[in-house]
LOSE-661984 format. One record per residue: residue number from 1; residue in one letter; x, z, y of N, C-alpha, C, O in turn. Coordinates in Angstrom, 1 decimal. Layout:
// residues N
k_r_nxx_nzz_nyy_caxx_cazz_cayy_cxx_czz_cyy_oxx_ozz_oyy
NUM_a_X_Z_Y_X_Z_Y_X_Z_Y_X_Z_Y
...
***
This chain:
// residues 115
k_r_nxx_nzz_nyy_caxx_cazz_cayy_cxx_czz_cyy_oxx_ozz_oyy
1_v_24.7_-11.1_-217.0_23.5_-11.1_-216.1_23.9_-12.1_-215.1_25.0_-12.1_-214.6
2_q_22.9_-12.9_-214.7_23.0_-13.9_-213.6_21.8_-14.0_-212.8_20.7_-13.9_-213.3
3_l_21.9_-14.2_-211.5_20.9_-14.6_-210.5_21.4_-15.7_-209.7_22.4_-15.5_-209.0
4_v_20.9_-16.9_-209.9_21.3_-18.1_-209.3_20.3_-18.6_-208.2_19.2_-19.1_-208.5
5_e_20.7_-18.4_-206.8_19.8_-18.9_-205.9_20.0_-20.5_-205.5_21.2_-21.0_-205.6
6_s_19.1_-21.1_-205.1_19.2_-22.5_-204.8_18.0_-22.8_-203.7_17.1_-22.0_-203.6
7_g_18.1_-24.0_-203.0_17.2_-24.3_-202.0_17.6_-24.3_-200.5_17.0_-24.7_-199.5
8_g_18.8_-23.7_-200.4_19.1_-23.5_-199.0_19.7_-24.8_-198.4_19.9_-25.8_-199.1
9_g_20.0_-24.8_-197.1_20.6_-25.9_-196.5_20.4_-25.9_-194.9_20.1_-24.9_-194.2
10_l_20.4_-27.1_-194.4_20.1_-27.3_-193.0_18.6_-27.6_-192.8_18.1_-28.5_-193.4
11_v_18.0_-26.9_-192.0_16.5_-27.0_-191.7_16.4_-27.1_-190.3_17.0_-26.2_-189.6
12_q_15.7_-28.1_-189.8_15.4_-28.1_-188.3_14.3_-26.9_-188.0_13.5_-26.5_-188.7
13_p_14.5_-26.6_-186.7_13.4_-25.7_-186.2_12.1_-26.1_-186.4_11.7_-27.2_-186.2
14_g_11.2_-25.1_-186.9_9.8_-25.6_-187.2_9.7_-26.0_-188.6_8.6_-26.3_-189.1
15_g_10.7_-26.2_-189.3_10.7_-26.9_-190.6_10.5_-25.7_-191.7_10.4_-24.5_-191.4
16_s_10.4_-26.1_-192.9_10.2_-25.1_-194.2_11.2_-25.4_-195.2_11.8_-26.5_-195.4
17_a_11.5_-24.3_-195.8_12.3_-24.5_-197.0_11.8_-23.6_-198.1_11.1_-22.6_-197.8
18_r_12.1_-23.8_-199.4_11.7_-23.1_-200.4_12.9_-22.5_-201.3_13.6_-23.3_-201.8
19_l_13.1_-21.4_-201.4_14.3_-20.7_-202.2_13.8_-20.5_-203.6_12.7_-20.1_-203.8
20_s_14.7_-20.6_-204.4_14.6_-20.3_-205.8_15.7_-19.4_-206.2_16.9_-19.5_-205.7
21_c_15.3_-18.4_-207.1_16.2_-17.6_-207.8_15.9_-17.5_-209.3_14.9_-16.9_-209.7
22_v_16.8_-18.0_-210.1_16.6_-18.0_-211.5_17.5_-16.9_-212.1_18.7_-16.9_-211.8
23_a_16.8_-16.0_-213.0_17.4_-14.8_-213.6_17.7_-15.0_-215.1_16.9_-15.6_-215.7
24_s_18.8_-14.6_-215.6_19.1_-14.6_-216.9_19.9_-13.3_-217.2_20.5_-12.7_-216.3
25_g_19.9_-12.9_-218.7_20.6_-11.9_-219.2_20.1_-10.5_-219.0_20.7_-9.5_-219.3
26_f_18.9_-10.4_-218.5_18.1_-9.1_-218.6_16.6_-9.5_-218.5_16.2_-10.6_-218.3
27_t_15.7_-8.3_-218.8_14.5_-8.4_-219.0_13.8_-8.5_-217.6_13.5_-7.5_-216.9
28_f_13.7_-9.7_-217.2_13.2_-10.0_-215.9_11.9_-9.3_-215.3_11.8_-8.7_-214.2
29_s_11.0_-9.3_-216.3_9.7_-8.9_-215.9_9.7_-7.2_-215.6_8.7_-6.6_-215.1
30_a_10.8_-6.7_-216.0_10.8_-5.2_-215.9_11.6_-4.8_-214.7_12.0_-3.6_-214.5
31_y_11.9_-5.8_-213.8_12.8_-5.5_-212.7_12.0_-5.7_-211.4_11.2_-6.7_-211.3
32_v_12.2_-5.0_-210.4_11.7_-5.2_-209.1_12.5_-6.3_-208.6_13.8_-6.3_-208.8
33_m_12.0_-7.4_-207.9_12.8_-8.4_-207.3_12.6_-8.5_-205.8_11.6_-8.2_-205.3
34_s_13.7_-8.8_-205.2_13.7_-8.8_-203.7_14.5_-9.9_-203.1_15.4_-10.4_-203.8
35_w_14.3_-10.4_-202.0_15.2_-11.2_-201.2_15.7_-10.5_-199.9_14.9_-9.8_-199.2
36_y_17.0_-10.7_-199.7_17.6_-10.1_-198.5_18.3_-11.3_-197.9_18.6_-12.3_-198.4
37_r_18.6_-11.0_-196.6_19.4_-12.0_-195.9_20.3_-11.4_-194.9_20.1_-10.4_-194.3
38_q_21.3_-12.1_-194.7_22.5_-11.6_-193.8_22.9_-12.7_-192.9_23.4_-13.7_-193.3
39_a_22.7_-12.3_-191.5_23.0_-13.3_-190.5_24.5_-13.0_-190.2_25.0_-11.9_-190.6
40_p_25.2_-14.1_-189.5_26.6_-13.9_-189.2_26.7_-12.6_-188.3_26.0_-12.4_-187.3
41_g_27.6_-11.6_-188.6_27.9_-10.6_-187.8_26.8_-9.4_-187.9_26.9_-8.5_-187.2
42_k_26.0_-9.5_-188.8_24.9_-8.5_-189.0_24.9_-7.9_-190.4_25.4_-8.5_-191.3
43_e_24.2_-6.8_-190.6_24.0_-6.2_-191.8_23.1_-7.0_-192.6_22.3_-7.7_-192.0
44_r_23.1_-6.8_-194.0_22.0_-7.5_-194.8_20.9_-6.7_-194.6_21.0_-5.5_-194.4
45_e_19.7_-7.4_-194.6_18.4_-6.9_-194.4_17.4_-7.3_-195.4_17.4_-8.4_-196.0
46_l_16.5_-6.5_-195.6_15.4_-6.8_-196.7_14.5_-7.9_-195.9_14.3_-7.9_-194.7
47_v_14.1_-8.9_-196.8_13.3_-10.0_-196.4_11.8_-9.7_-197.0_10.8_-9.8_-196.4
48_a_11.9_-9.5_-198.4_10.6_-9.3_-199.2_11.0_-8.6_-200.4_12.1_-8.6_-200.9
49_v_9.9_-8.1_-200.9_9.9_-7.4_-202.2_8.7_-7.6_-203.0_7.6_-7.5_-202.4
50_m_9.0_-7.7_-204.4_7.8_-7.8_-205.2_7.9_-7.0_-206.5_8.9_-7.1_-207.2
51_y_7.0_-6.2_-206.7_7.1_-5.2_-207.8_6.7_-5.6_-209.1_6.2_-6.7_-209.3
52_i_7.0_-4.8_-210.1_6.9_-5.3_-211.5_5.4_-5.7_-211.9_5.2_-6.6_-212.7
53_g_4.5_-4.9_-211.4_3.2_-5.1_-211.9_2.4_-6.3_-211.0_1.2_-6.6_-211.1
54_g_3.3_-7.1_-210.2_2.7_-8.1_-209.4_1.9_-7.7_-208.3_2.3_-6.8_-207.6
55_g_1.0_-8.4_-208.0_0.3_-7.9_-206.7_0.9_-8.7_-205.6_1.6_-9.6_-205.8
56_s_0.6_-8.2_-204.3_1.1_-8.9_-203.2_2.4_-8.5_-202.8_2.6_-7.3_-202.8
57_p_3.3_-9.3_-202.5_4.6_-9.0_-202.2_4.6_-8.2_-200.7_3.8_-8.4_-199.9
58_n_5.7_-7.4_-200.5_5.8_-6.8_-199.2_7.0_-7.5_-198.4_8.2_-7.5_-198.8
59_s_6.5_-8.1_-197.4_7.5_-8.8_-196.5_7.9_-7.9_-195.3_7.2_-6.9_-195.0
60_a_9.0_-8.0_-194.6_9.3_-7.4_-193.4_8.3_-7.7_-192.4_7.8_-8.8_-192.4
61_d_8.0_-6.8_-191.6_7.0_-7.0_-190.7_7.1_-8.3_-189.7_6.1_-8.9_-189.4
62_s_8.4_-8.4_-189.4_8.7_-9.5_-188.4_8.6_-10.8_-189.1_8.8_-11.8_-188.4
63_l_8.3_-10.8_-190.5_8.4_-12.1_-191.2_7.0_-12.4_-191.7_6.8_-13.5_-192.3
64_k_6.1_-11.5_-191.6_4.9_-11.7_-192.2_4.2_-13.0_-191.6_4.4_-13.2_-190.4
65_g_3.6_-13.7_-192.3_2.9_-14.9_-191.7_3.8_-16.2_-191.8_3.3_-17.3_-191.6
66_r_5.1_-16.0_-192.1_6.1_-17.1_-192.2_6.7_-17.2_-193.4_6.9_-18.3_-193.9
67_f_7.0_-16.0_-194.0_7.8_-15.9_-195.3_6.8_-15.4_-196.4_6.1_-14.5_-196.1
68_t_6.8_-16.0_-197.6_6.0_-15.6_-198.7_6.8_-15.5_-199.9_7.5_-16.5_-200.2
69_m_6.8_-14.5_-200.7_7.6_-14.4_-201.9_6.6_-14.4_-203.2_5.6_-13.9_-203.2
70_s_7.1_-15.1_-204.1_6.3_-15.1_-205.4_7.3_-15.0_-206.5_8.5_-15.2_-206.4
71_r_6.7_-14.7_-207.6_7.5_-14.6_-209.0_6.7_-15.2_-210.1_5.5_-15.0_-210.1
72_d_7.5_-15.9_-211.0_7.0_-16.4_-212.3_7.8_-15.8_-213.4_9.0_-16.1_-213.6
73_n_7.2_-14.9_-214.0_7.9_-14.1_-215.1_8.1_-15.0_-216.4_9.1_-14.8_-217.2
74_a_7.2_-16.1_-216.5_7.3_-17.0_-217.5_8.7_-17.8_-217.4_9.3_-18.1_-218.4
75_k_9.1_-18.0_-216.2_10.3_-18.8_-215.8_11.4_-18.0_-215.3_12.5_-18.4_-215.0
76_n_11.1_-16.7_-215.4_12.4_-15.8_-214.9_12.8_-16.2_-213.5_14.0_-16.2_-213.3
77_t_12.0_-16.5_-212.5_12.1_-17.1_-211.4_11.5_-16.4_-210.3_10.3_-15.9_-210.6
78_v_12.0_-16.2_-209.0_11.3_-15.7_-207.9_11.7_-16.8_-206.8_12.7_-17.4_-206.7
79_y_10.5_-16.9_-205.9_10.6_-17.9_-205.0_10.6_-17.3_-203.6_10.2_-16.2_-203.5
80_l_10.9_-17.9_-202.5_10.7_-17.4_-201.1_10.3_-18.8_-200.4_11.1_-19.7_-200.2
81_q_9.1_-18.8_-200.0_8.7_-19.9_-199.1_8.8_-19.5_-197.6_8.3_-18.5_-197.2
82_m_9.5_-20.4_-196.9_9.9_-20.0_-195.6_9.4_-21.2_-194.7_9.8_-22.3_-194.8
83_n_8.4_-20.7_-193.7_7.8_-21.7_-192.8_8.2_-21.4_-191.4_8.6_-20.4_-191.0
84_n_8.0_-22.5_-190.7_8.1_-22.4_-189.2_9.6_-21.6_-188.8_9.8_-20.6_-188.1
85_l_10.5_-22.3_-189.5_11.8_-21.6_-189.3_12.4_-21.7_-188.0_12.3_-22.6_-187.3
86_k_13.2_-20.6_-187.6_13.7_-20.5_-186.3_15.2_-20.3_-186.4_15.8_-19.8_-187.4
87_p_16.0_-20.6_-185.2_17.4_-20.3_-185.4_17.9_-19.1_-185.9_18.9_-18.9_-186.6
88_e_17.0_-17.9_-185.5_17.5_-16.6_-185.9_17.1_-16.3_-187.4_17.3_-15.1_-187.8
89_d_16.7_-17.2_-188.1_16.6_-17.1_-189.6_17.8_-17.7_-190.4_17.9_-17.8_-191.6
90_t_18.7_-18.1_-189.6_20.1_-18.6_-190.2_20.7_-17.5_-190.9_20.7_-16.4_-190.3
91_g_21.3_-17.7_-191.9_22.0_-16.7_-192.6_22.1_-17.0_-194.1_21.8_-18.1_-194.6
92_v_22.8_-16.1_-194.9_22.9_-16.2_-196.3_21.7_-15.4_-197.0_21.5_-14.3_-196.7
93_y_21.0_-16.0_-197.8_19.8_-15.5_-198.4_20.2_-14.9_-200.0_20.7_-15.7_-200.8
94_y_20.0_-13.9_-200.2_20.4_-13.3_-201.6_19.1_-12.8_-202.3_18.2_-12.1_-201.7
95_c_19.2_-13.1_-203.6_18.2_-12.5_-204.5_18.7_-11.1_-205.1_19.9_-11.0_-205.4
96_r_17.9_-10.2_-205.4_18.3_-8.9_-205.9_17.3_-8.5_-207.0_16.1_-8.6_-206.9
97_a_17.9_-8.0_-208.1_17.0_-7.4_-209.2_17.3_-6.0_-209.2_18.5_-5.7_-209.3
98_a_16.4_-5.1_-209.3_16.6_-3.7_-209.5_15.7_-3.1_-210.5_14.5_-3.4_-210.5
99_r_16.4_-2.0_-211.3_15.5_-1.3_-212.1_16.3_0.0_-212.4_17.3_0.0_-213.2
100_f_15.8_1.3_-211.7_16.5_2.5_-211.9_17.9_2.3_-211.2_18.0_1.9_-210.0
101_a_18.9_2.5_-211.9_20.3_2.5_-211.4_20.9_1.1_-211.6_22.1_0.9_-211.2
102_s_20.1_0.1_-212.2_20.7_-1.2_-212.5_20.3_-2.1_-211.4_19.1_-2.4_-211.2
103_v_21.2_-2.6_-210.6_21.0_-3.4_-209.5_22.0_-4.7_-209.6_23.2_-4.6_-209.8
104_y_21.4_-5.9_-209.5_22.1_-7.1_-209.6_21.9_-8.0_-208.4_20.8_-8.0_-207.9
105_w_22.8_-8.7_-207.9_22.8_-9.6_-206.8_23.1_-11.0_-207.3_23.8_-11.1_-208.3
106_g_22.6_-12.0_-206.6_23.0_-13.3_-206.6_24.2_-13.6_-205.8_24.7_-12.7_-205.1
107_q_24.7_-14.8_-205.8_25.8_-15.1_-204.9_25.4_-15.6_-203.6_26.2_-15.7_-202.7
108_g_24.0_-15.8_-203.4_23.5_-16.2_-202.1_23.4_-17.7_-201.8_24.2_-18.5_-202.4
109_t_22.5_-18.1_-200.9_22.3_-19.4_-200.5_22.2_-19.5_-199.1_21.3_-18.9_-198.5
110_q_23.0_-20.4_-198.5_22.9_-20.6_-197.1_21.8_-21.2_-196.4_21.5_-22.4_-196.8
111_v_21.2_-20.7_-195.5_20.2_-21.5_-194.7_20.5_-21.6_-193.2_20.8_-20.5_-192.6
112_t_20.6_-22.7_-192.7_20.9_-22.9_-191.4_19.9_-23.5_-190.6_19.5_-24.6_-190.9
113_v_19.5_-23.0_-189.4_18.5_-23.5_-188.6_19.1_-23.6_-187.3_19.2_-22.6_-186.6
114_p_19.5_-24.9_-186.9_20.1_-25.1_-185.6_19.4_-24.8_-184.4_18.1_-24.9_-184.4
115_s_20.0_-24.4_-183.3_19.3_-24.1_-182.2_19.3_-25.3_-181.3_18.7_-25.2_-180.2
***
């Protein structure tokens, strides 16, 4: 099982970035996919989640309007489009797959927005 995130880096305030997470080794379409992030010195927090049947993703209230999650079951990939980035968005962004007791995490990708 692998979840491989990419697309992070240094982004100027107000800029945008698109994260990708490519999954392999499990039945991607059967798993709930989500993005989490962890800022320095803080706990990991949920950014957005997308359920098996599709539909609109649920984003954290504080991020609605700036962050949008999508999934492509044909490519075993989820995306996180991040707009109008702020310094407080700095952190490591993780992809997560879950189905009942099976939970997988990616290694994370760093996003840095300087102040």
